[in-house]
LUMPAGU-84943 format. One record per residue: residue number from 0; x, y, z of N, C-alpha, C in turn. Coordinates in Angstrom, 3 decimals. Each point is the difference from the previous one (the first is absolute). Layout:
<pts>
    n      n_c1      n_c2      n_c3     ca_c1     ca_c2     ca_c3      c_c1      c_c2      c_c3
  NUM         X         Y         Z         X         Y         Z         X         Y         Z
...
</pts>
This chain:
<pts>
    n      n_c1      n_c2      n_c3     ca_c1     ca_c2     ca_c3      c_c1      c_c2      c_c3
    0    -4.657    16.069     1.475    -0.108    -1.416    -0.232     0.508    -0.046    -1.815
    1     1.171    -0.679     0.484     0.606    -0.758    -1.190    -1.016    -1.322    -0.829
    2    -0.477     0.177    -0.416    -1.043    -0.988    -0.631     0.767    -1.390    -0.675
    3     0.676     0.751    -1.105     0.426    -1.270    -0.638     1.308    -1.341     1.281
    4     0.355     0.995     0.543     1.034    -0.438     1.195    -0.662    -1.108     1.141
    5    -1.338     0.483     0.327    -1.388    -1.110     0.811     0.139    -1.195    -0.838
    6    -0.390     0.208    -0.673    -0.581    -0.872    -0.920     1.252    -0.877    -0.437
    7     1.175     0.428    -0.768     1.504    -0.922     0.121    -0.172    -0.795     1.660
    8     0.802     0.546     1.005    -0.235    -0.820     1.490    -0.887    -0.617    -0.100
    9    -1.725     0.248    -0.136    -0.723    -0.955     0.335     0.034    -1.437    -1.211
   10     0.098     0.326    -1.302     0.433    -1.102    -1.277     0.895    -0.853     0.759
   11     1.136     0.297     0.649     1.579    -0.651     0.297    -0.477    -0.776     1.336
   12    -1.100     1.028     0.610    -0.244    -1.569     1.318    -0.637    -0.736    -0.768
   13    -1.384     0.389    -0.455    -0.583    -0.993    -0.780     0.807    -1.470    -0.642
   14     0.903     0.798    -1.129     0.938    -0.873    -0.266     0.965    -1.371     0.448
   15    -0.229     1.058     0.908     1.118    -0.897     1.525    -0.780    -1.226     0.479
   16    -1.158     0.429     0.391    -1.294    -0.903     0.443    -0.145    -1.556    -1.284
   17    -0.378     0.577    -0.986     0.085    -0.704    -1.259     1.379    -1.665    -0.123
   18     0.998     1.282     0.221     1.057    -1.320    -0.283     0.301    -0.654     1.084
   19    -0.843     0.109     1.667     0.240    -0.530     0.589    -0.858    -1.218     0.216
   20    -0.866     0.013    -1.133    -1.085    -0.983     0.172     0.431    -1.134    -0.102
   21    -0.189    -1.232     0.443     0.498    -1.305    -0.091    -0.885    -0.417    -0.773
   22     0.845    -0.997    -0.698    -0.742    -1.282    -1.068    -1.456    -0.395     0.355
   23    -0.228    -0.320     1.114    -0.953    -0.793     0.775    -1.114     1.030     0.538
   24     0.439     1.480    -0.104    -0.601     1.221     0.407    -1.215     0.700    -0.655
   25     0.001    -0.544    -1.507    -0.380     0.432    -1.020    -1.967     0.216     0.894
   26    -0.645    -1.339     0.066    -1.284     0.007     0.015     0.192     0.208     1.947
   27     0.825     0.832     0.431    -0.994    -0.243     1.373    -0.350     1.778     0.426
   28    -1.485    -0.150     0.990    -0.853     1.175     0.238     1.120     1.382     0.453
   29    -0.649     0.535    -0.191     0.149     1.564    -0.027    -1.220     1.017     0.681
   30     0.103     1.077     0.469    -0.687     0.501     0.648    -1.312     0.151    -1.257
   31     0.378     0.315    -1.103    -1.289     0.013    -0.824    -0.479    -0.859    -0.060
   32    -1.540     0.079     0.225    -0.984    -1.033    -0.285    -0.098    -0.161    -1.527
   33    -0.058    -1.655    -0.005     0.337    -0.537    -1.038     1.286    -0.249    -0.294
   34     0.862     0.962     0.116     1.231     0.222    -1.146     0.892    -1.244     0.543
   35     0.755    -0.403    -0.334     1.619    -0.917     0.178     1.145     0.969    -0.478
   36     0.988    -0.628     0.693     1.004     0.984    -0.290     0.373     0.268    -1.794
   37    -0.060    -1.213    -0.428     0.090     0.157    -1.678    -1.389     0.949    -0.692
   38    -1.017     0.014     0.650    -1.330     1.506    -0.229     0.883     1.329     0.058
   39    -0.102    -0.161     1.432     0.953     1.130     0.296     1.426     0.642    -0.868
   40     0.780    -0.758    -0.279     0.797     0.419    -0.745    -0.180     0.229    -1.401
   41    -1.101    -0.629    -0.581    -0.735     0.220    -1.461    -0.407     1.309     0.159
   42    -0.734     0.058     0.531    -1.088     1.512     0.677     1.521     1.309    -0.328
   43     0.579    -0.131     0.432     1.054     1.328     0.550     0.713    -0.391    -1.777
   44     0.284    -0.936    -0.694     0.751    -0.231    -0.941    -0.973     0.854    -1.093
   45    -1.342    -0.256    -0.159    -1.089     0.378    -0.462     0.094     1.854     0.042
   46     0.294     0.251     1.170    -0.025     1.257     0.489     0.944     0.909    -1.005
   47     1.437    -0.849     0.339     1.294     0.440    -0.738    -0.130     0.226    -1.505
   48    -1.245    -0.844    -0.548     0.514     0.211    -1.388    -1.162     1.029    -0.691
   49    -1.026     0.109     1.158    -0.819     1.186    -0.537     1.257     1.379     0.050
   50     0.516     0.055     0.760     0.961     1.328     0.369     0.423     0.493    -1.283
   51     0.871    -0.899    -0.598     0.573     0.706    -1.459    -1.209     0.635    -0.838
   52    -1.126    -0.806    -0.213    -1.247     0.244    -0.436    -0.382     1.541     0.184
   53    -0.896    -0.266     0.999    -0.643     1.563     0.930     1.045     0.772     0.014
   54     1.164     0.314     0.345     0.900     1.208    -0.106     0.564     0.319    -1.094
   55    -0.316    -1.258    -0.923     0.270     0.628    -1.075    -1.045     0.917    -1.123
   56    -1.474    -0.172     1.054    -0.533     0.677    -0.687    -1.857    -0.878    -0.870
   57     0.025    -1.069     0.403    -0.765    -1.273    -0.465    -0.943     0.337     1.247
   58    -1.415    -0.300    -0.936    -1.379    -0.100     0.557    -0.039    -1.139     0.649
   59    -0.466    -0.948     0.886    -0.377    -1.172     0.386    -0.705    -0.616    -1.115
   60    -0.553     0.805    -0.499    -1.197    -0.753    -0.953     1.325    -0.823    -1.436
   61     1.260     1.336    -0.385     0.738    -0.457    -0.579     1.093    -1.100     0.075
   62    -0.013    -0.123     1.447     0.693    -1.324     0.413    -1.070    -0.964    -0.030
   63    -0.797    -0.173     0.411    -0.608    -0.992    -0.354    -0.139    -1.099     0.737
   64     0.102    -1.043     0.411     0.045    -1.106     0.748     0.939    -1.099    -0.375
   65     1.127     0.699    -0.888     1.221    -0.711    -0.495     1.236    -0.422     1.425
   66    -0.200     0.155     1.273     0.735     0.088     1.166    -0.778    -0.945     0.885
   67    -1.284    -0.854    -0.412    -0.579    -0.414     0.494     0.108    -1.995     0.129
   68     0.075    -0.669     0.970     0.310    -1.187     0.170     1.270    -0.157     0.938
   69     0.630    -0.551    -0.362     1.552    -0.801     0.858     0.978     0.866    -0.918
   70     0.331     0.969     0.837     1.194     0.486    -0.649     1.570    -0.804     0.612
   71    -0.240    -0.403     0.803     1.248    -0.775     0.534     0.673    -1.222    -0.268
   72    -0.689    -0.777    -1.205     0.520    -0.967    -0.585     0.719    -1.382     0.692
   73     1.444    -0.201    -0.263     0.129    -1.276     0.220     1.456     0.621     1.306
   74     0.775     1.179    -0.589     0.492     1.277     1.191    -0.726     1.306     0.363
   75    -0.583    -0.729     1.169    -0.498     1.322     0.679     0.791     1.104     0.132
   76     1.176    -0.176     0.998     1.274     1.204     0.570     0.393     0.844    -1.504
   77     0.323    -0.907    -1.098     0.282     0.613    -1.744    -0.936     1.091    -0.382
   78    -1.728    -0.470    -0.076    -1.196     0.445    -0.309    -0.246     1.876     1.170
   79     0.528    -0.160     1.201    -0.155     0.832     1.081     1.408     0.918    -0.387
   80     1.174    -0.390    -0.151     1.076     0.747    -0.557    -0.367     0.899    -1.263
   81    -0.250    -0.846    -0.860     0.194     0.272    -1.401    -1.428     1.595     0.090
   82    -1.276    -0.388     0.447    -0.896     1.274     0.050     0.279     0.803     0.935
   83     1.361     0.106     1.505    -0.040     0.543     0.967     0.495     0.888    -0.868
   84     1.655    -0.452    -0.478     0.674     1.052    -1.088    -0.806     0.426    -0.789
   85    -0.991    -0.231    -0.930    -0.719     1.643    -0.924    -0.256     0.101     0.998
   86    -0.913     0.000     0.289    -0.801     0.719     1.013     0.426     1.253     0.568
   87     1.783    -0.169     0.988     0.386     0.671     0.344     0.695     1.662    -0.528
   88     0.882    -0.940    -1.454     0.354     0.801    -1.387    -1.449     1.385    -0.322
   89    -1.096    -0.924    -0.353    -0.788     1.224     0.360    -0.112     1.036     0.707
   90    -0.421    -0.313     1.221    -0.268     0.723     1.331     1.041     0.662     0.240
   91     1.295     0.132    -0.635     1.189     0.517     0.460     0.313     1.134    -1.589
   92    -0.493    -0.381    -0.710     0.295     0.889    -1.257    -0.790     1.482    -0.082
   93     1.117     0.879    -0.635    -0.261     1.289     0.197    -2.090     0.585    -0.185
   94    -0.161     0.469     1.008    -1.644     0.499    -0.921    -0.745    -0.715     0.562
   95     0.056    -1.341     0.592    -0.981    -1.340     0.331    -0.540     0.498     1.106
   96     0.090     0.731     1.101    -0.873     0.574     0.876    -0.796     1.036    -0.072
   97    -0.024     0.926    -1.166    -0.677     0.969    -0.252    -0.863    -0.471    -1.474
   98     0.157    -1.168    -0.012    -1.072    -0.642    -1.431    -1.260    -0.109     0.833
   99    -1.151    -0.524    -1.537    -1.065    -0.015     0.787    -0.101    -1.236    -0.449
  100    -0.575    -0.657     1.049    -0.428    -1.416     0.097    -1.512    -0.084     0.101
  101    -0.666    -1.474    -0.516    -1.001    -0.084    -0.639    -0.204    -0.663     0.380
  102    -1.020    -0.189     1.334    -0.315    -0.940     0.510    -1.494    -0.542     0.144
  103     0.082    -1.122     0.644    -1.399    -0.492    -0.988    -1.311     1.143     1.272
  104     0.639     0.950     1.267    -0.984     0.677     0.681    -0.053     1.311    -0.368
  105     1.123     0.787    -1.012     0.432     1.003    -0.209     1.156     0.139    -0.398
  106     0.299     1.180     0.091     1.318     0.738    -1.061     0.861     0.564     1.737
  107     1.413    -0.714    -0.345     0.305     0.566     1.210     1.666     0.363    -0.316
  108     0.896     0.432     0.762     1.597     0.452    -0.514     0.360    -1.349     0.265
  109     0.871    -0.362    -0.853     1.076    -0.755     0.770     0.526    -0.341     1.323
  110     0.404     0.619     0.547     0.246     0.558     1.165    -1.282    -0.544     0.829
  111    -1.312    -0.080    -0.379    -0.580    -0.624     0.852    -0.212    -1.058    -0.192
  112     0.130    -1.081    -0.988    -0.498    -0.883    -1.154     1.598    -0.920     0.952
  113     1.099     0.330     0.299     0.920    -0.366     0.249     0.219    -0.266     1.689
  114    -1.100     1.048     0.726     0.296    -0.120     1.511    -1.462    -1.116    -0.245
  115    -0.669    -0.050    -0.798    -0.820    -1.537     0.640     0.491    -1.406    -0.375
  116     0.693    -0.103    -0.878     1.047    -0.912    -0.056     1.208     0.019     0.950
  117     0.340     0.471     0.713     1.055     0.369     0.994    -0.628    -0.762     0.810
  118    -1.373     0.380     0.342    -0.326    -0.273     1.789    -0.285    -1.540    -0.497
  119    -0.748    -0.449    -1.134    -0.346    -1.277    -0.305     1.424    -0.893    -0.057
  120     0.525     0.109    -0.049     1.741    -0.548    -0.301     0.059     0.017     1.224
  121     0.359     0.874     1.480     0.298     0.269     1.145    -1.092    -1.340     1.121
  122    -1.394     0.516    -0.369    -1.099    -1.069     0.942     0.150    -1.753    -0.579
  123     0.029     0.254    -1.725    -0.309    -0.904    -0.261     1.999    -1.254     0.159
  124     0.723     0.897     0.360     1.223    -0.669     0.600     0.421    -0.682     0.884
  125    -0.548     1.084     1.216    -0.923    -0.800     1.429    -0.894    -1.327    -0.281
  126    -1.108     0.281    -0.928    -0.552    -1.540    -0.299     0.789    -1.143    -0.104
  127     0.591     0.268    -1.209     1.316    -0.973    -0.121     0.854    -0.672     0.897
  128     0.626     1.362     0.719     0.831    -0.728     1.107    -0.420    -0.768     1.081
  129    -1.437     0.264     0.567    -0.970    -0.669     0.610    -0.323    -1.269    -0.919
  130     0.195    -0.175    -1.672    -0.529    -1.032    -0.225     1.027    -1.579     0.005
  131     1.207     1.287     0.038     1.251    -1.395    -0.027     0.821     0.212     0.875
  132    -0.497     0.670     1.605     0.158    -0.516     1.012     1.685     1.155     0.247
  133     0.271     1.162    -0.731     0.733     1.205    -0.305    -0.218     0.782     1.689
  134     1.480     0.734    -0.273    -0.794     1.160     0.857    -0.334     1.387    -0.814
  135    -1.686    -0.016     1.434    -0.784     1.130    -0.404    -0.062     1.166     0.066
  136     1.344     0.719     0.494     0.545     0.753     0.225     0.139     0.894    -1.021
  137    -0.919     0.982    -0.104    -0.394     1.193    -1.512     1.421     1.199     0.453
  138     0.625     0.103    -0.989     0.837     1.705     0.275    -0.831     1.087     0.796
  139     0.516     0.538     0.907    -1.041     0.879     0.732     0.060     1.736    -0.847
  140     0.191     0.340    -0.734     0.493     0.910    -0.794    -1.598    -0.741    -1.198
  141     0.045    -0.954    -0.508    -0.533    -0.224    -1.145    -1.194    -0.211     0.715
  142    -0.548    -0.166     1.121    -0.854    -0.212     0.731    -0.742     1.520     0.227
  143     0.901     0.800     0.327    -0.478     1.567    -0.020    -0.648     0.606    -0.846
  144     0.925    -0.482    -1.332    -0.247     0.398    -1.355    -1.812    -0.257    -0.735
  145    -0.084    -1.638     0.627    -1.118    -0.462    -0.721    -1.331     0.665     0.507
  146     0.035     0.350     1.270    -1.245     0.201     1.159     0.151     1.229    -0.464
  147     1.093     0.897    -0.033    -0.516     1.670    -0.589    -0.765    -0.613    -0.888
  148     0.619    -0.527    -1.302    -0.680     0.119    -1.041    -1.603    -0.663     0.118
  149    -0.512    -1.265     0.670    -1.003    -0.541     0.094    -1.138     0.238     1.093
  150     0.810     0.889     1.312    -1.303     0.528    -0.132    -0.780     0.856     0.172
  151    -0.182     1.211    -1.008    -0.738     0.370    -0.509    -1.095    -1.100    -0.871
  152     0.726    -0.586    -0.369    -0.607    -1.181    -1.467    -0.622    -0.700     1.024
  153    -0.188    -0.989     0.636    -0.578    -0.658     0.554    -1.159    -0.534    -0.147
  154    -0.874     0.393     0.484    -0.985     0.180    -0.068    -0.660     0.120    -1.547
  155     0.742     0.328    -0.952    -0.487     0.117    -1.509     0.133    -1.731    -0.248
  156     1.375    -0.360     0.649     0.281    -1.371    -0.444    -0.970    -1.237     0.654
  157    -0.536     0.176     1.102    -0.971    -0.871     0.806    -1.296    -0.053    -0.890
  158    -0.200     1.259    -0.229    -1.206     0.224    -0.976    -0.140    -0.847    -1.354
  159     0.921     0.350    -0.345     0.135    -0.717    -1.265     0.242    -1.597    -0.082
  160     0.143    -0.211     1.320     0.663    -1.656    -0.061     0.996    -0.685     0.111
  161     1.462     1.126    -0.288     1.149    -0.503    -0.291     0.929    -0.495     1.494
  162    -1.004     0.107     0.915     0.845    -0.508     1.155    -1.359    -0.041     1.188
  163     0.656    -0.618     1.032    -0.836    -1.239     0.783    -0.386     1.419     0.880
  164    -0.599    -0.345     1.355    -0.834     0.516     0.931     0.864     0.955     0.751
  165     0.372     0.391     0.814     1.173     0.341     0.706    -0.215    -0.517     1.666
  166     1.012    -0.652     0.306    -0.062    -1.238     0.961     0.269     1.490     1.329
  167    -0.513    -0.140     0.944     0.105     0.803     1.313     1.385    -0.472     0.269
  168     0.869     1.351     0.564     1.173    -0.152     0.701     0.124     1.016     1.274
  169     1.123    -0.550     0.400     0.041     0.973     1.426     0.371     1.048    -0.185
  170    -0.398     1.443     0.718     0.484     0.976    -0.278     1.128     0.395     0.032
  171     0.934    -1.030     0.479     1.748     0.485     0.271     0.520    -0.711    -1.208
  172    -0.986    -0.901    -0.748     0.899    -0.861    -1.408     0.904     1.096    -0.174
  173     0.812    -0.907    -0.738     1.450     0.321    -0.279    -0.315     0.335    -1.749
  174     0.618     1.102    -0.596    -0.365     0.107    -1.254     0.067    -1.005    -1.383
  175     0.287    -1.153     0.027     0.452    -0.902    -0.379    -1.655    -1.141     0.044
  176    -0.394     0.703     0.800    -1.094    -1.171     0.610    -1.384     1.081    -0.584
  177     0.273     1.530     0.561    -1.162     0.713    -0.678    -0.066    -0.418    -1.302
  178     1.254     0.111    -1.433    -0.307     0.101    -1.368    -0.935    -1.252    -0.234
  179     0.839    -1.057     0.614    -0.697    -1.117    -0.369    -1.340    -0.308     0.192
  180    -0.427     0.430     1.637    -1.326     0.416    -0.313    -0.849     0.776    -0.789
  181     0.566     1.226    -0.437    -0.576     0.605    -0.767    -0.133    -1.042    -1.150
  182     0.448    -0.602    -0.712     0.385    -0.689    -0.788    -1.197    -2.066    -0.494
  183    -0.422     0.279     1.911    -0.745    -1.119     0.187     0.678    -1.014    -0.003
  184     1.178     0.073     0.880     0.470    -0.995     0.509     0.868    -0.150     1.611
  185    -0.245    -1.165     0.161     0.384     0.077     1.945     1.312    -0.752    -0.076
  186     0.470     0.573     0.771     1.387     0.017    -0.257     0.729    -1.126     1.538
</pts>
């Protein structure tokens, strides 16, 4: 699994949705409870800003609260573009996948942290597409990779409260429906 490539593809997809947000859509609801489009994009920009810090070896405590609050300002698209470019540069840096990242729930290789962010970009990309009325079909290869990574850790994420309850799905559900259900979403 080429983790940086997965991350790049999911980030590019999320970015395309950000660029498609209409001026009147920033307050539109999303499938994320209590999050409108702006809040959702702000969340992902926040994650992007953490990437260089954590892949660079800093701890959560060292980063602190510097990325709290509104990160989008008057130009949400520019905020996204800037944060995404810096994050991608760090993800694709030599040795980034082998570095130790100090997350709030333990130390993990950079590849594991990057897979977490990749999956979040993919699923929240779907959330954003729903919020703005865009095409919600996810890249099947990215869905497959996210499912392979997430399946063994899904119970732990649910136990931590990071994802909602898994809704029931039909036995013959397609891979995208299954992945979204794993993350507590109904398609």
